[in-house]
mmCIF entry with sequence, helices, sheets and N, C-alpha, C, O atoms, coordinates in Angstrom:
data_MODEL
# 
_entry.id   MODEL 
# 
_entity.id                         1 
_entity.type                       polymer 
_entity.pdbx_number_of_molecules   1 
# 
_entity_poly.entity_id                      1 
_entity_poly.type                           'polypeptide(L)' 
_entity_poly.nstd_linkage                   no 
_entity_poly.nstd_monomer                   no 
_entity_poly.pdbx_seq_one_letter_code       MRRLLILYPAVLVLLLPVPDTWVNFWFWSTLLAAVAGLISLGLLLRTPGRRGRT 
_entity_poly.pdbx_seq_one_letter_code_can   MRRLLILYPAVLVLLLPVPDTWVNFWFWSTLLAAVAGLISLGLLLRTPGRRGRT 
_entity_poly.pdbx_strand_id                 A 
# 
loop_
_entity_poly_seq.entity_id 
_entity_poly_seq.num 
_entity_poly_seq.mon_id 
_entity_poly_seq.hetero 
1 1  MET n 
1 2  ARG n 
1 3  ARG n 
1 4  LEU n 
1 5  LEU n 
1 6  ILE n 
1 7  LEU n 
1 8  TYR n 
1 9  PRO n 
1 10 ALA n 
1 11 VAL n 
1 12 LEU n 
1 13 VAL n 
1 14 LEU n 
1 15 LEU n 
1 16 LEU n 
1 17 PRO n 
1 18 VAL n 
1 19 PRO n 
1 20 ASP n 
1 21 THR n 
1 22 TRP n 
1 23 VAL n 
1 24 ASN n 
1 25 PHE n 
1 26 TRP n 
1 27 PHE n 
1 28 TRP n 
1 29 SER n 
1 30 THR n 
1 31 LEU n 
1 32 LEU n 
1 33 ALA n 
1 34 ALA n 
1 35 VAL n 
1 36 ALA n 
1 37 GLY n 
1 38 LEU n 
1 39 ILE n 
1 40 SER n 
1 41 LEU n 
1 42 GLY n 
1 43 LEU n 
1 44 LEU n 
1 45 LEU n 
1 46 ARG n 
1 47 THR n 
1 48 PRO n 
1 49 GLY n 
1 50 ARG n 
1 51 ARG n 
1 52 GLY n 
1 53 ARG n 
1 54 THR n 
# 
_struct_asym.id          A 
_struct_asym.entity_id   1 
# 
loop_
_struct_conf.conf_type_id 
_struct_conf.id 
_struct_conf.pdbx_PDB_helix_id 
_struct_conf.beg_label_comp_id 
_struct_conf.beg_label_asym_id 
_struct_conf.beg_label_seq_id 
_struct_conf.pdbx_beg_PDB_ins_code 
_struct_conf.end_label_comp_id 
_struct_conf.end_label_asym_id 
_struct_conf.end_label_seq_id 
_struct_conf.pdbx_end_PDB_ins_code 
_struct_conf.beg_auth_comp_id 
_struct_conf.beg_auth_asym_id 
_struct_conf.beg_auth_seq_id 
_struct_conf.end_auth_comp_id 
_struct_conf.end_auth_asym_id 
_struct_conf.end_auth_seq_id 
_struct_conf.pdbx_PDB_helix_class 
_struct_conf.details 
_struct_conf.pdbx_PDB_helix_length 
HELX_P HELX_P1 AA1 ARG A 2  ? LEU A 15 ? ARG A 2  LEU A 15 1 ? 14 
HELX_P HELX_P2 AA2 VAL A 23 ? ARG A 46 ? VAL A 23 ARG A 46 1 ? 24 
# 
_struct_conf_type.id          HELX_P 
_struct_conf_type.criteria    ? 
_struct_conf_type.reference   ? 
# 
loop_
_atom_site.group_PDB 
_atom_site.id 
_atom_site.type_symbol 
_atom_site.label_atom_id 
_atom_site.label_alt_id 
_atom_site.label_comp_id 
_atom_site.label_asym_id 
_atom_site.label_entity_id 
_atom_site.label_seq_id 
_atom_site.pdbx_PDB_ins_code 
_atom_site.Cartn_x 
_atom_site.Cartn_y 
_atom_site.Cartn_z 
_atom_site.occupancy 
_atom_site.B_iso_or_equiv 
_atom_site.pdbx_formal_charge 
_atom_site.auth_seq_id 
_atom_site.auth_comp_id 
_atom_site.auth_asym_id 
_atom_site.auth_atom_id 
_atom_site.pdbx_PDB_model_num 
ATOM 1   N N  . MET A 1 1  ? 58.613 61.989 102.941 1.00 0.00 ? 1  MET A N  1 
ATOM 2   C CA . MET A 1 1  ? 59.034 63.110 102.244 1.00 0.00 ? 1  MET A CA 1 
ATOM 3   C C  . MET A 1 1  ? 58.831 64.413 103.116 1.00 0.00 ? 1  MET A C  1 
ATOM 4   O O  . MET A 1 1  ? 59.686 65.298 103.150 1.00 0.00 ? 1  MET A O  1 
ATOM 5   N N  . ARG A 1 2  ? 57.688 64.470 103.793 1.00 0.00 ? 2  ARG A N  1 
ATOM 6   C CA . ARG A 1 2  ? 57.352 65.540 104.677 1.00 0.00 ? 2  ARG A CA 1 
ATOM 7   C C  . ARG A 1 2  ? 58.391 65.648 105.827 1.00 0.00 ? 2  ARG A C  1 
ATOM 8   O O  . ARG A 1 2  ? 58.859 66.731 106.179 1.00 0.00 ? 2  ARG A O  1 
ATOM 9   N N  . ARG A 1 3  ? 58.713 64.495 106.374 1.00 0.00 ? 3  ARG A N  1 
ATOM 10  C CA . ARG A 1 3  ? 59.718 64.554 107.496 1.00 0.00 ? 3  ARG A CA 1 
ATOM 11  C C  . ARG A 1 3  ? 61.070 65.090 106.964 1.00 0.00 ? 3  ARG A C  1 
ATOM 12  O O  . ARG A 1 3  ? 61.722 65.902 107.619 1.00 0.00 ? 3  ARG A O  1 
ATOM 13  N N  . LEU A 1 4  ? 61.483 64.613 105.749 1.00 0.00 ? 4  LEU A N  1 
ATOM 14  C CA . LEU A 1 4  ? 62.756 65.118 105.233 1.00 0.00 ? 4  LEU A CA 1 
ATOM 15  C C  . LEU A 1 4  ? 62.595 66.609 105.028 1.00 0.00 ? 4  LEU A C  1 
ATOM 16  O O  . LEU A 1 4  ? 63.489 67.358 105.422 1.00 0.00 ? 4  LEU A O  1 
ATOM 17  N N  . LEU A 1 5  ? 61.577 67.059 104.472 1.00 0.00 ? 5  LEU A N  1 
ATOM 18  C CA . LEU A 1 5  ? 61.599 68.559 104.210 1.00 0.00 ? 5  LEU A CA 1 
ATOM 19  C C  . LEU A 1 5  ? 61.614 69.434 105.561 1.00 0.00 ? 5  LEU A C  1 
ATOM 20  O O  . LEU A 1 5  ? 62.077 70.574 105.579 1.00 0.00 ? 5  LEU A O  1 
ATOM 21  N N  . ILE A 1 6  ? 61.084 68.819 106.654 1.00 0.00 ? 6  ILE A N  1 
ATOM 22  C CA . ILE A 1 6  ? 61.151 69.490 107.896 1.00 0.00 ? 6  ILE A CA 1 
ATOM 23  C C  . ILE A 1 6  ? 62.544 69.302 108.620 1.00 0.00 ? 6  ILE A C  1 
ATOM 24  O O  . ILE A 1 6  ? 63.009 70.216 109.300 1.00 0.00 ? 6  ILE A O  1 
ATOM 25  N N  . LEU A 1 7  ? 63.170 68.150 108.466 1.00 0.00 ? 7  LEU A N  1 
ATOM 26  C CA . LEU A 1 7  ? 64.493 67.896 109.108 1.00 0.00 ? 7  LEU A CA 1 
ATOM 27  C C  . LEU A 1 7  ? 65.649 68.536 108.390 1.00 0.00 ? 7  LEU A C  1 
ATOM 28  O O  . LEU A 1 7  ? 66.626 68.942 109.019 1.00 0.00 ? 7  LEU A O  1 
ATOM 29  N N  . TYR A 1 8  ? 65.555 68.633 107.061 1.00 0.00 ? 8  TYR A N  1 
ATOM 30  C CA . TYR A 1 8  ? 66.669 69.167 106.300 1.00 0.00 ? 8  TYR A CA 1 
ATOM 31  C C  . TYR A 1 8  ? 67.091 70.615 106.703 1.00 0.00 ? 8  TYR A C  1 
ATOM 32  O O  . TYR A 1 8  ? 68.281 70.854 106.907 1.00 0.00 ? 8  TYR A O  1 
ATOM 33  N N  . PRO A 1 9  ? 66.205 71.520 106.813 1.00 0.00 ? 9  PRO A N  1 
ATOM 34  C CA . PRO A 1 9  ? 66.645 72.852 107.292 1.00 0.00 ? 9  PRO A CA 1 
ATOM 35  C C  . PRO A 1 9  ? 67.160 72.853 108.661 1.00 0.00 ? 9  PRO A C  1 
ATOM 36  O O  . PRO A 1 9  ? 68.062 73.633 108.968 1.00 0.00 ? 9  PRO A O  1 
ATOM 37  N N  . ALA A 1 10 ? 66.627 71.994 109.554 1.00 0.00 ? 10 ALA A N  1 
ATOM 38  C CA . ALA A 1 10 ? 67.047 71.977 110.965 1.00 0.00 ? 10 ALA A CA 1 
ATOM 39  C C  . ALA A 1 10 ? 68.502 71.467 110.931 1.00 0.00 ? 10 ALA A C  1 
ATOM 40  O O  . ALA A 1 10 ? 69.331 72.035 111.642 1.00 0.00 ? 10 ALA A O  1 
ATOM 41  N N  . VAL A 1 11 ? 68.861 70.442 110.156 1.00 0.00 ? 11 VAL A N  1 
ATOM 42  C CA . VAL A 1 11 ? 70.224 70.005 110.117 1.00 0.00 ? 11 VAL A CA 1 
ATOM 43  C C  . VAL A 1 11 ? 71.173 70.979 109.484 1.00 0.00 ? 11 VAL A C  1 
ATOM 44  O O  . VAL A 1 11 ? 72.331 71.106 109.882 1.00 0.00 ? 11 VAL A O  1 
ATOM 45  N N  . LEU A 1 12 ? 70.660 71.662 108.491 1.00 0.00 ? 12 LEU A N  1 
ATOM 46  C CA . LEU A 1 12 ? 71.529 72.823 107.966 1.00 0.00 ? 12 LEU A CA 1 
ATOM 47  C C  . LEU A 1 12 ? 71.836 73.924 109.003 1.00 0.00 ? 12 LEU A C  1 
ATOM 48  O O  . LEU A 1 12 ? 72.948 74.449 109.069 1.00 0.00 ? 12 LEU A O  1 
ATOM 49  N N  . VAL A 1 13 ? 70.860 74.235 109.767 1.00 0.00 ? 13 VAL A N  1 
ATOM 50  C CA . VAL A 1 13 ? 71.105 75.237 110.831 1.00 0.00 ? 13 VAL A CA 1 
ATOM 51  C C  . VAL A 1 13 ? 72.215 74.758 111.848 1.00 0.00 ? 13 VAL A C  1 
ATOM 52  O O  . VAL A 1 13 ? 73.107 75.486 112.284 1.00 0.00 ? 13 VAL A O  1 
ATOM 53  N N  . LEU A 1 14 ? 72.028 73.406 112.166 1.00 0.00 ? 14 LEU A N  1 
ATOM 54  C CA . LEU A 1 14 ? 73.060 72.881 113.071 1.00 0.00 ? 14 LEU A CA 1 
ATOM 55  C C  . LEU A 1 14 ? 74.405 72.702 112.541 1.00 0.00 ? 14 LEU A C  1 
ATOM 56  O O  . LEU A 1 14 ? 75.399 72.778 113.264 1.00 0.00 ? 14 LEU A O  1 
ATOM 57  N N  . LEU A 1 15 ? 74.455 72.460 111.260 1.00 0.00 ? 15 LEU A N  1 
ATOM 58  C CA . LEU A 1 15 ? 75.872 72.235 110.663 1.00 0.00 ? 15 LEU A CA 1 
ATOM 59  C C  . LEU A 1 15 ? 76.486 73.505 110.098 1.00 0.00 ? 15 LEU A C  1 
ATOM 60  O O  . LEU A 1 15 ? 77.668 73.464 109.754 1.00 0.00 ? 15 LEU A O  1 
ATOM 61  N N  . LEU A 1 16 ? 75.780 74.647 109.970 1.00 0.00 ? 16 LEU A N  1 
ATOM 62  C CA . LEU A 1 16 ? 76.393 75.814 109.300 1.00 0.00 ? 16 LEU A CA 1 
ATOM 63  C C  . LEU A 1 16 ? 77.538 76.380 110.149 1.00 0.00 ? 16 LEU A C  1 
ATOM 64  O O  . LEU A 1 16 ? 78.561 76.770 109.586 1.00 0.00 ? 16 LEU A O  1 
ATOM 65  N N  . PRO A 1 17 ? 77.408 76.439 111.462 1.00 0.00 ? 17 PRO A N  1 
ATOM 66  C CA . PRO A 1 17 ? 78.499 77.152 112.158 1.00 0.00 ? 17 PRO A CA 1 
ATOM 67  C C  . PRO A 1 17 ? 79.678 76.200 112.544 1.00 0.00 ? 17 PRO A C  1 
ATOM 68  O O  . PRO A 1 17 ? 80.186 76.301 113.660 1.00 0.00 ? 17 PRO A O  1 
ATOM 69  N N  . VAL A 1 18 ? 80.103 75.315 111.676 1.00 0.00 ? 18 VAL A N  1 
ATOM 70  C CA . VAL A 1 18 ? 81.258 74.478 111.872 1.00 0.00 ? 18 VAL A CA 1 
ATOM 71  C C  . VAL A 1 18 ? 82.513 75.187 111.460 1.00 0.00 ? 18 VAL A C  1 
ATOM 72  O O  . VAL A 1 18 ? 82.480 76.016 110.550 1.00 0.00 ? 18 VAL A O  1 
ATOM 73  N N  . PRO A 1 19 ? 83.653 74.881 112.119 1.00 0.00 ? 19 PRO A N  1 
ATOM 74  C CA . PRO A 1 19 ? 84.878 75.577 111.722 1.00 0.00 ? 19 PRO A CA 1 
ATOM 75  C C  . PRO A 1 19 ? 85.393 75.259 110.244 1.00 0.00 ? 19 PRO A C  1 
ATOM 76  O O  . PRO A 1 19 ? 85.041 74.249 109.635 1.00 0.00 ? 19 PRO A O  1 
ATOM 77  N N  . ASP A 1 20 ? 86.174 76.128 109.780 1.00 0.00 ? 20 ASP A N  1 
ATOM 78  C CA . ASP A 1 20 ? 86.816 75.840 108.405 1.00 0.00 ? 20 ASP A CA 1 
ATOM 79  C C  . ASP A 1 20 ? 87.582 74.667 108.314 1.00 0.00 ? 20 ASP A C  1 
ATOM 80  O O  . ASP A 1 20 ? 87.720 74.115 107.222 1.00 0.00 ? 20 ASP A O  1 
ATOM 81  N N  . THR A 1 21 ? 88.160 74.169 109.465 1.00 0.00 ? 21 THR A N  1 
ATOM 82  C CA . THR A 1 21 ? 88.893 73.005 109.471 1.00 0.00 ? 21 THR A CA 1 
ATOM 83  C C  . THR A 1 21 ? 88.220 71.676 109.203 1.00 0.00 ? 21 THR A C  1 
ATOM 84  O O  . THR A 1 21 ? 88.883 70.640 109.148 1.00 0.00 ? 21 THR A O  1 
ATOM 85  N N  . TRP A 1 22 ? 86.853 71.698 109.030 1.00 0.00 ? 22 TRP A N  1 
ATOM 86  C CA . TRP A 1 22 ? 86.089 70.489 108.835 1.00 0.00 ? 22 TRP A CA 1 
ATOM 87  C C  . TRP A 1 22 ? 85.965 70.185 107.287 1.00 0.00 ? 22 TRP A C  1 
ATOM 88  O O  . TRP A 1 22 ? 84.928 69.725 106.811 1.00 0.00 ? 22 TRP A O  1 
ATOM 89  N N  . VAL A 1 23 ? 86.998 70.448 106.594 1.00 0.00 ? 23 VAL A N  1 
ATOM 90  C CA . VAL A 1 23 ? 86.972 70.221 105.079 1.00 0.00 ? 23 VAL A CA 1 
ATOM 91  C C  . VAL A 1 23 ? 86.678 68.775 104.700 1.00 0.00 ? 23 VAL A C  1 
ATOM 92  O O  . VAL A 1 23 ? 85.951 68.507 103.744 1.00 0.00 ? 23 VAL A O  1 
ATOM 93  N N  . ASN A 1 24 ? 87.242 67.865 105.446 1.00 0.00 ? 24 ASN A N  1 
ATOM 94  C CA . ASN A 1 24 ? 86.986 66.506 105.129 1.00 0.00 ? 24 ASN A CA 1 
ATOM 95  C C  . ASN A 1 24 ? 85.501 66.051 105.369 1.00 0.00 ? 24 ASN A C  1 
ATOM 96  O O  . ASN A 1 24 ? 84.926 65.243 104.639 1.00 0.00 ? 24 ASN A O  1 
ATOM 97  N N  . PHE A 1 25 ? 84.942 66.652 106.466 1.00 0.00 ? 25 PHE A N  1 
ATOM 98  C CA . PHE A 1 25 ? 83.575 66.420 106.732 1.00 0.00 ? 25 PHE A CA 1 
ATOM 99  C C  . PHE A 1 25 ? 82.670 66.897 105.621 1.00 0.00 ? 25 PHE A C  1 
ATOM 100 O O  . PHE A 1 25 ? 81.778 66.154 105.211 1.00 0.00 ? 25 PHE A O  1 
ATOM 101 N N  . TRP A 1 26 ? 82.861 68.137 105.100 1.00 0.00 ? 26 TRP A N  1 
ATOM 102 C CA . TRP A 1 26 ? 82.079 68.709 104.055 1.00 0.00 ? 26 TRP A CA 1 
ATOM 103 C C  . TRP A 1 26 ? 82.258 67.849 102.779 1.00 0.00 ? 26 TRP A C  1 
ATOM 104 O O  . TRP A 1 26 ? 81.301 67.543 102.067 1.00 0.00 ? 26 TRP A O  1 
ATOM 105 N N  . PHE A 1 27 ? 83.541 67.474 102.526 1.00 0.00 ? 27 PHE A N  1 
ATOM 106 C CA . PHE A 1 27 ? 83.777 66.734 101.362 1.00 0.00 ? 27 PHE A CA 1 
ATOM 107 C C  . PHE A 1 27 ? 82.937 65.416 101.385 1.00 0.00 ? 27 PHE A C  1 
ATOM 108 O O  . PHE A 1 27 ? 82.141 65.177 100.477 1.00 0.00 ? 27 PHE A O  1 
ATOM 109 N N  . TRP A 1 28 ? 83.110 64.646 102.336 1.00 0.00 ? 28 TRP A N  1 
ATOM 110 C CA . TRP A 1 28 ? 82.437 63.390 102.429 1.00 0.00 ? 28 TRP A CA 1 
ATOM 111 C C  . TRP A 1 28 ? 80.989 63.460 102.578 1.00 0.00 ? 28 TRP A C  1 
ATOM 112 O O  . TRP A 1 28 ? 80.294 62.525 102.179 1.00 0.00 ? 28 TRP A O  1 
ATOM 113 N N  . SER A 1 29 ? 80.436 64.583 103.167 1.00 0.00 ? 29 SER A N  1 
ATOM 114 C CA . SER A 1 29 ? 79.039 64.750 103.360 1.00 0.00 ? 29 SER A CA 1 
ATOM 115 C C  . SER A 1 29 ? 78.480 65.076 101.945 1.00 0.00 ? 29 SER A C  1 
ATOM 116 O O  . SER A 1 29 ? 77.427 64.556 101.574 1.00 0.00 ? 29 SER A O  1 
ATOM 117 N N  . THR A 1 30 ? 79.155 65.908 101.178 1.00 0.00 ? 30 THR A N  1 
ATOM 118 C CA . THR A 1 30 ? 78.711 66.215 99.838  1.00 0.00 ? 30 THR A CA 1 
ATOM 119 C C  . THR A 1 30 ? 78.778 65.046 98.975  1.00 0.00 ? 30 THR A C  1 
ATOM 120 O O  . THR A 1 30 ? 77.831 64.863 98.210  1.00 0.00 ? 30 THR A O  1 
ATOM 121 N N  . LEU A 1 31 ? 79.742 64.233 98.978  1.00 0.00 ? 31 LEU A N  1 
ATOM 122 C CA . LEU A 1 31 ? 79.905 63.055 98.228  1.00 0.00 ? 31 LEU A CA 1 
ATOM 123 C C  . LEU A 1 31 ? 78.847 62.120 98.477  1.00 0.00 ? 31 LEU A C  1 
ATOM 124 O O  . LEU A 1 31 ? 78.218 61.628 97.540  1.00 0.00 ? 31 LEU A O  1 
ATOM 125 N N  . LEU A 1 32 ? 78.579 61.805 99.823  1.00 0.00 ? 32 LEU A N  1 
ATOM 126 C CA . LEU A 1 32 ? 77.609 60.860 100.239 1.00 0.00 ? 32 LEU A CA 1 
ATOM 127 C C  . LEU A 1 32 ? 76.152 61.374 99.793  1.00 0.00 ? 32 LEU A C  1 
ATOM 128 O O  . LEU A 1 32 ? 75.309 60.576 99.384  1.00 0.00 ? 32 LEU A O  1 
ATOM 129 N N  . ALA A 1 33 ? 75.926 62.637 99.887  1.00 0.00 ? 33 ALA A N  1 
ATOM 130 C CA . ALA A 1 33 ? 74.606 63.210 99.491  1.00 0.00 ? 33 ALA A CA 1 
ATOM 131 C C  . ALA A 1 33 ? 74.467 62.917 97.904  1.00 0.00 ? 33 ALA A C  1 
ATOM 132 O O  . ALA A 1 33 ? 73.430 62.460 97.423  1.00 0.00 ? 33 ALA A O  1 
ATOM 133 N N  . ALA A 1 34 ? 75.582 63.217 97.164  1.00 0.00 ? 34 ALA A N  1 
ATOM 134 C CA . ALA A 1 34 ? 75.397 63.011 95.675  1.00 0.00 ? 34 ALA A CA 1 
ATOM 135 C C  . ALA A 1 34 ? 75.192 61.557 95.359  1.00 0.00 ? 34 ALA A C  1 
ATOM 136 O O  . ALA A 1 34 ? 74.420 61.237 94.456  1.00 0.00 ? 34 ALA A O  1 
ATOM 137 N N  . VAL A 1 35 ? 75.843 60.667 96.055  1.00 0.00 ? 35 VAL A N  1 
ATOM 138 C CA . VAL A 1 35 ? 75.602 59.206 95.778  1.00 0.00 ? 35 VAL A CA 1 
ATOM 139 C C  . VAL A 1 35 ? 74.118 58.807 96.242  1.00 0.00 ? 35 VAL A C  1 
ATOM 140 O O  . VAL A 1 35 ? 73.424 58.071 95.542  1.00 0.00 ? 35 VAL A O  1 
ATOM 141 N N  . ALA A 1 36 ? 73.731 59.264 97.298  1.00 0.00 ? 36 ALA A N  1 
ATOM 142 C CA . ALA A 1 36 ? 72.341 58.940 97.794  1.00 0.00 ? 36 ALA A CA 1 
ATOM 143 C C  . ALA A 1 36 ? 71.300 59.505 96.822  1.00 0.00 ? 36 ALA A C  1 
ATOM 144 O O  . ALA A 1 36 ? 70.282 58.873 96.539  1.00 0.00 ? 36 ALA A O  1 
ATOM 145 N N  . GLY A 1 37 ? 71.582 60.711 96.320  1.00 0.00 ? 37 GLY A N  1 
ATOM 146 C CA . GLY A 1 37 ? 70.708 61.296 95.208  1.00 0.00 ? 37 GLY A CA 1 
ATOM 147 C C  . GLY A 1 37 ? 70.690 60.456 93.881  1.00 0.00 ? 37 GLY A C  1 
ATOM 148 O O  . GLY A 1 37 ? 69.650 60.263 93.251  1.00 0.00 ? 37 GLY A O  1 
ATOM 149 N N  . LEU A 1 38 ? 71.833 60.003 93.529  1.00 0.00 ? 38 LEU A N  1 
ATOM 150 C CA . LEU A 1 38 ? 71.890 59.080 92.375  1.00 0.00 ? 38 LEU A CA 1 
ATOM 151 C C  . LEU A 1 38 ? 71.074 57.776 92.545  1.00 0.00 ? 38 LEU A C  1 
ATOM 152 O O  . LEU A 1 38 ? 70.311 57.362 91.672  1.00 0.00 ? 38 LEU A O  1 
ATOM 153 N N  . ILE A 1 39 ? 71.294 57.145 93.755  1.00 0.00 ? 39 ILE A N  1 
ATOM 154 C CA . ILE A 1 39 ? 70.657 55.937 94.037  1.00 0.00 ? 39 ILE A CA 1 
ATOM 155 C C  . ILE A 1 39 ? 69.156 56.124 94.141  1.00 0.00 ? 39 ILE A C  1 
ATOM 156 O O  . ILE A 1 39 ? 68.385 55.268 93.704  1.00 0.00 ? 39 ILE A O  1 
ATOM 157 N N  . SER A 1 40 ? 68.731 57.266 94.732  1.00 0.00 ? 40 SER A N  1 
ATOM 158 C CA . SER A 1 40 ? 67.308 57.539 94.832  1.00 0.00 ? 40 SER A CA 1 
ATOM 159 C C  . SER A 1 40 ? 66.676 57.813 93.421  1.00 0.00 ? 40 SER A C  1 
ATOM 160 O O  . SER A 1 40 ? 65.550 57.383 93.173  1.00 0.00 ? 40 SER A O  1 
ATOM 161 N N  . LEU A 1 41 ? 67.360 58.490 92.541  1.00 0.00 ? 41 LEU A N  1 
ATOM 162 C CA . LEU A 1 41 ? 66.861 58.717 91.217  1.00 0.00 ? 41 LEU A CA 1 
ATOM 163 C C  . LEU A 1 41 ? 66.893 57.333 90.465  1.00 0.00 ? 41 LEU A C  1 
ATOM 164 O O  . LEU A 1 41 ? 65.936 57.023 89.755  1.00 0.00 ? 41 LEU A O  1 
ATOM 165 N N  . GLY A 1 42 ? 67.904 56.551 90.600  1.00 0.00 ? 42 GLY A N  1 
ATOM 166 C CA . GLY A 1 42 ? 67.857 55.282 89.923  1.00 0.00 ? 42 GLY A CA 1 
ATOM 167 C C  . GLY A 1 42 ? 66.698 54.365 90.344  1.00 0.00 ? 42 GLY A C  1 
ATOM 168 O O  . GLY A 1 42 ? 66.136 53.641 89.522  1.00 0.00 ? 42 GLY A O  1 
ATOM 169 N N  . LEU A 1 43 ? 66.335 54.412 91.710  1.00 0.00 ? 43 LEU A N  1 
ATOM 170 C CA . LEU A 1 43 ? 65.258 53.591 92.198  1.00 0.00 ? 43 LEU A CA 1 
ATOM 171 C C  . LEU A 1 43 ? 63.922 54.227 91.681  1.00 0.00 ? 43 LEU A C  1 
ATOM 172 O O  . LEU A 1 43 ? 63.004 53.483 91.339  1.00 0.00 ? 43 LEU A O  1 
ATOM 173 N N  . LEU A 1 44 ? 63.802 55.528 91.621  1.00 0.00 ? 44 LEU A N  1 
ATOM 174 C CA . LEU A 1 44 ? 62.640 56.135 91.002  1.00 0.00 ? 44 LEU A CA 1 
ATOM 175 C C  . LEU A 1 44 ? 62.374 55.711 89.524  1.00 0.00 ? 44 LEU A C  1 
ATOM 176 O O  . LEU A 1 44 ? 61.247 55.462 89.097  1.00 0.00 ? 44 LEU A O  1 
ATOM 177 N N  . LEU A 1 45 ? 63.455 55.656 88.827  1.00 0.00 ? 45 LEU A N  1 
ATOM 178 C CA . LEU A 1 45 ? 63.350 55.425 87.363  1.00 0.00 ? 45 LEU A CA 1 
ATOM 179 C C  . LEU A 1 45 ? 63.152 53.977 87.203  1.00 0.00 ? 45 LEU A C  1 
ATOM 180 O O  . LEU A 1 45 ? 62.691 53.589 86.130  1.00 0.00 ? 45 LEU A O  1 
ATOM 181 N N  . ARG A 1 46 ? 63.441 53.109 88.137  1.00 0.00 ? 46 ARG A N  1 
ATOM 182 C CA . ARG A 1 46 ? 63.197 51.544 87.947  1.00 0.00 ? 46 ARG A CA 1 
ATOM 183 C C  . ARG A 1 46 ? 61.787 51.246 88.224  1.00 0.00 ? 46 ARG A C  1 
ATOM 184 O O  . ARG A 1 46 ? 61.227 50.361 87.578  1.00 0.00 ? 46 ARG A O  1 
ATOM 185 N N  . THR A 1 47 ? 61.141 51.934 89.165  1.00 0.00 ? 47 THR A N  1 
ATOM 186 C CA . THR A 1 47 ? 59.742 51.598 89.516  1.00 0.00 ? 47 THR A CA 1 
ATOM 187 C C  . THR A 1 47 ? 58.808 51.867 88.433  1.00 0.00 ? 47 THR A C  1 
ATOM 188 O O  . THR A 1 47 ? 58.905 52.877 87.736  1.00 0.00 ? 47 THR A O  1 
ATOM 189 N N  . PRO A 1 48 ? 57.848 50.927 88.267  1.00 0.00 ? 48 PRO A N  1 
ATOM 190 C CA . PRO A 1 48 ? 56.949 51.205 87.162  1.00 0.00 ? 48 PRO A CA 1 
ATOM 191 C C  . PRO A 1 48 ? 55.999 52.447 87.448  1.00 0.00 ? 48 PRO A C  1 
ATOM 192 O O  . PRO A 1 48 ? 55.549 52.684 88.569  1.00 0.00 ? 48 PRO A O  1 
ATOM 193 N N  . GLY A 1 49 ? 55.762 53.154 86.410  1.00 0.00 ? 49 GLY A N  1 
ATOM 194 C CA . GLY A 1 49 ? 54.911 54.414 86.602  1.00 0.00 ? 49 GLY A CA 1 
ATOM 195 C C  . GLY A 1 49 ? 53.424 54.110 86.493  1.00 0.00 ? 49 GLY A C  1 
ATOM 196 O O  . GLY A 1 49 ? 52.973 52.966 86.538  1.00 0.00 ? 49 GLY A O  1 
ATOM 197 N N  . ARG A 1 50 ? 52.680 55.234 86.344  1.00 0.00 ? 50 ARG A N  1 
ATOM 198 C CA . ARG A 1 50 ? 51.284 55.121 86.311  1.00 0.00 ? 50 ARG A CA 1 
ATOM 199 C C  . ARG A 1 50 ? 50.819 55.185 84.827  1.00 0.00 ? 50 ARG A C  1 
ATOM 200 O O  . ARG A 1 50 ? 49.780 55.784 84.551  1.00 0.00 ? 50 ARG A O  1 
ATOM 201 N N  . ARG A 1 51 ? 51.540 54.601 83.902  1.00 0.00 ? 51 ARG A N  1 
ATOM 202 C CA . ARG A 1 51 ? 51.253 54.676 82.533  1.00 0.00 ? 51 ARG A CA 1 
ATOM 203 C C  . ARG A 1 51 ? 49.963 54.013 82.193  1.00 0.00 ? 51 ARG A C  1 
ATOM 204 O O  . ARG A 1 51 ? 49.229 54.490 81.327  1.00 0.00 ? 51 ARG A O  1 
ATOM 205 N N  . GLY A 1 52 ? 49.668 52.939 82.841  1.00 0.00 ? 52 GLY A N  1 
ATOM 206 C CA . GLY A 1 52 ? 48.405 52.169 82.471  1.00 0.00 ? 52 GLY A CA 1 
ATOM 207 C C  . GLY A 1 52 ? 47.159 52.750 83.065  1.00 0.00 ? 52 GLY A C  1 
ATOM 208 O O  . GLY A 1 52 ? 46.059 52.449 82.600  1.00 0.00 ? 52 GLY A O  1 
ATOM 209 N N  . ARG A 1 53 ? 47.292 53.587 84.093  1.00 0.00 ? 53 ARG A N  1 
ATOM 210 C CA . ARG A 1 53 ? 46.066 54.107 84.716  1.00 0.00 ? 53 ARG A CA 1 
ATOM 211 C C  . ARG A 1 53 ? 45.515 55.371 84.040  1.00 0.00 ? 53 ARG A C  1 
ATOM 212 O O  . ARG A 1 53 ? 46.306 56.202 83.593  1.00 0.00 ? 53 ARG A O  1 
ATOM 213 N N  . THR A 1 54 ? 44.256 55.538 83.955  1.00 0.00 ? 54 THR A N  1 
ATOM 214 C CA . THR A 1 54 ? 43.683 56.723 83.434  1.00 0.00 ? 54 THR A CA 1 
ATOM 215 C C  . THR A 1 54 ? 42.821 57.436 84.376  1.00 0.00 ? 54 THR A C  1 
ATOM 216 O O  . THR A 1 54 ? 42.266 58.481 84.036  1.00 0.00 ? 54 THR A O  1 
# 
């Protein structure tokens, strides 16, 4: 998670100055990010929580 928090802003800085003609790239990038988020959320909800521990 720490690595992701460090790398995400760096990737944003690298990708911000792309030309407007990269519409397909941004569309697929957004779509893949949404799917990855849904999969991640689904995996988090499937794992057993700490309900039994006190």
